[in-house]
C-alpha positions as CSV (number, residue, x, y, z in Angstrom):
1,M,-5.3,6.6,-1.6
2,G,-8.8,7.4,-2.6
3,W,-11.2,7.9,-5.5
4,A,-11.3,11.1,-7.5
5,E,-13.5,12.4,-10.3
6,A,-12.0,14.3,-13.2
7,K,-14.2,16.8,-15.0
8,L,-13.3,16.9,-18.7
9,P,-13.7,20.0,-20.8
10,E,-16.6,19.8,-23.3
11,W,-14.1,20.3,-26.3
12,V,-12.2,17.0,-25.6
13,S,-12.8,14.5,-28.3
14,S,-12.9,10.7,-27.6
15,Q,-9.9,10.2,-30.0
16,E,-7.3,12.3,-28.2
17,P,-6.0,11.7,-24.7
18,P,-7.5,14.2,-22.2
19,L,-5.4,16.7,-20.3
20,I,-6.3,16.4,-16.7
21,T,-4.9,19.0,-14.2
22,L,-4.6,18.4,-10.5
23,D,-7.0,21.2,-9.7
24,S,-9.7,19.5,-11.9
25,L,-9.8,16.5,-9.6
26,I,-12.6,16.3,-7.1
27,P,-12.3,13.8,-4.2
28,I,-15.3,11.5,-3.9
29,Q,-16.4,8.6,-1.7
30,H,-16.9,5.6,-3.9
31,D,-16.8,2.2,-2.1
32,A,-19.3,0.3,-4.2
33,N,-17.0,-1.1,-6.9
34,A,-13.7,-1.7,-5.1
35,P,-13.2,-0.8,-1.4
36,L,-9.6,0.0,-0.7
37,R,-7.7,-2.5,1.4
38,Y,-4.2,-2.2,2.8
39,M,-1.6,-4.7,3.9
40,S,1.9,-3.7,5.2
41,F,4.7,-6.2,5.5
42,D,8.0,-5.9,7.4
43,I,11.0,-8.2,7.9
44,E,13.7,-7.6,10.5
45,C,17.0,-9.4,10.3
46,L,19.8,-9.7,12.8
47,P,22.9,-7.9,11.4
48,D,26.4,-9.1,12.1
49,H,28.7,-6.7,14.0
50,G,26.3,-3.7,13.5
51,E,26.5,-3.9,9.7
52,M,23.6,-3.9,7.3
53,P,21.9,-7.3,7.1
54,K,23.0,-9.6,4.3
55,A,20.5,-11.9,2.7
56,E,23.0,-14.8,2.6
57,V,23.9,-14.9,6.3
58,S,21.6,-12.6,8.4
59,P,18.8,-14.6,10.1
60,V,15.3,-13.3,10.0
61,I,14.2,-12.6,13.5
62,L,10.8,-10.9,13.0
63,I,8.1,-10.8,10.4
64,S,5.1,-8.5,10.8
65,M,2.0,-7.7,8.8
66,A,-0.8,-5.3,9.4
67,F,-4.2,-5.4,7.7
68,E,-7.0,-2.8,7.1
69,P,-9.8,-3.9,7.1
70,E,-9.2,-6.8,9.5
71,Y,-8.4,-10.2,8.0
72,K,-10.1,-13.2,9.8
73,G,-10.5,-11.0,12.9
74,Q,-6.8,-9.9,13.0
75,K,-5.6,-6.4,12.5
76,D,-1.9,-7.5,12.7
77,L,0.3,-10.5,12.9
78,V,3.8,-10.7,14.3
79,L,6.0,-13.8,14.0
80,V,9.2,-13.7,16.2
81,E,12.2,-16.1,16.1
82,R,13.9,-16.8,19.4
83,I,17.7,-17.0,19.0
Protein backbone atom coordinates (compact mmCIF):
# COMPACT_ATOMS: atom_id res chain seq x y z
CA MET A 1 0.00 0.00 0.00
CA GLY A 2 1.16 3.50 -0.67
CA TRP A 3 0.25 6.88 -2.01
CA ALA A 4 0.02 7.66 -5.73
CA GLU A 5 -0.64 10.78 -7.74
CA ALA A 6 -2.83 10.63 -10.86
CA LYS A 7 -2.23 13.17 -13.60
CA LEU A 8 -5.53 14.07 -15.24
CA PRO A 9 -5.73 15.13 -18.87
CA GLU A 10 -6.49 18.84 -19.36
CA TRP A 11 -9.71 18.06 -21.25
CA VAL A 12 -11.36 16.36 -18.25
CA SER A 13 -14.25 18.44 -16.94
CA SER A 14 -15.20 18.51 -13.27
CA GLN A 15 -18.68 17.08 -14.06
CA GLU A 16 -17.60 13.76 -15.56
CA PRO A 17 -15.74 10.98 -13.76
CA PRO A 18 -12.09 10.97 -14.84
CA LEU A 19 -10.57 7.99 -16.65
CA ILE A 20 -7.37 7.08 -14.82
CA THR A 21 -5.10 4.43 -16.30
CA LEU A 22 -2.51 2.43 -14.37
CA ASP A 23 0.37 3.95 -16.32
CA SER A 24 -0.78 7.46 -15.34
CA LEU A 25 -0.18 6.72 -11.62
CA ILE A 26 3.03 8.10 -10.12
CA PRO A 27 4.16 6.69 -6.73
CA ILE A 28 4.82 9.45 -4.18
CA GLN A 29 5.96 9.61 -0.57
CA HIS A 30 3.24 11.39 1.39
CA ASP A 31 3.17 10.78 5.14
CA ALA A 32 1.95 14.18 6.33
CA ASN A 33 -1.80 13.51 6.25
CA ALA A 34 -2.16 9.84 7.14
CA PRO A 35 0.84 7.60 7.72
CA LEU A 36 0.10 4.00 6.86
CA ARG A 37 -0.25 1.61 9.79
CA TYR A 38 -0.58 -2.14 9.72
CA MET A 39 -1.94 -4.73 12.10
CA SER A 40 -2.17 -8.43 11.30
CA PHE A 41 -4.26 -10.80 13.40
CA ASP A 42 -4.22 -14.61 13.49
CA ILE A 43 -6.15 -17.22 15.48
CA GLU A 44 -5.12 -20.88 15.66
CA CYS A 45 -7.55 -23.56 16.80
CA LEU A 46 -7.02 -27.18 17.81
CA PRO A 47 -8.85 -29.36 15.26
CA ASP A 48 -10.44 -32.67 16.20
CA HIS A 49 -8.97 -35.79 14.50
CA GLY A 50 -7.05 -33.75 11.89
CA GLU A 51 -10.20 -32.15 10.48
CA MET A 52 -10.76 -28.45 9.86
CA PRO A 53 -11.48 -26.60 13.12
CA LYS A 54 -15.15 -26.01 13.93
CA ALA A 55 -16.17 -22.81 15.70
CA GLU A 56 -18.59 -24.67 17.97
CA VAL A 57 -16.12 -27.22 19.40
CA SER A 58 -12.48 -26.42 18.50
CA PRO A 59 -10.65 -24.56 21.28
CA VAL A 60 -8.58 -21.49 20.46
CA ILE A 61 -4.95 -22.30 21.35
CA LEU A 62 -3.09 -19.25 20.03
CA ILE A 63 -3.89 -15.64 19.13
CA SER A 64 -1.20 -13.45 17.60
CA MET A 65 -1.01 -9.85 16.43
CA ALA A 66 1.76 -7.90 14.72
CA PHE A 67 1.98 -4.10 14.53
CA GLU A 68 3.82 -1.63 12.30
CA PRO A 69 4.71 0.88 13.63
CA GLU A 70 5.18 -0.45 17.15
CA TYR A 71 2.24 -0.11 19.54
CA LYS A 72 3.23 0.83 23.11
CA GLY A 73 6.73 -0.51 22.45
CA GLN A 74 5.49 -3.85 21.08
CA LYS A 75 5.99 -5.12 17.51
CA ASP A 76 3.99 -8.29 18.16
CA LEU A 77 1.87 -9.97 20.79
CA VAL A 78 1.25 -13.72 21.13
CA LEU A 79 -1.26 -15.26 23.52
CA VAL A 80 -0.96 -19.04 24.03
CA GLU A 81 -3.38 -21.40 25.82
CA ARG A 82 -1.96 -24.43 27.59
CA ILE A 83 -4.06 -27.56 27.14
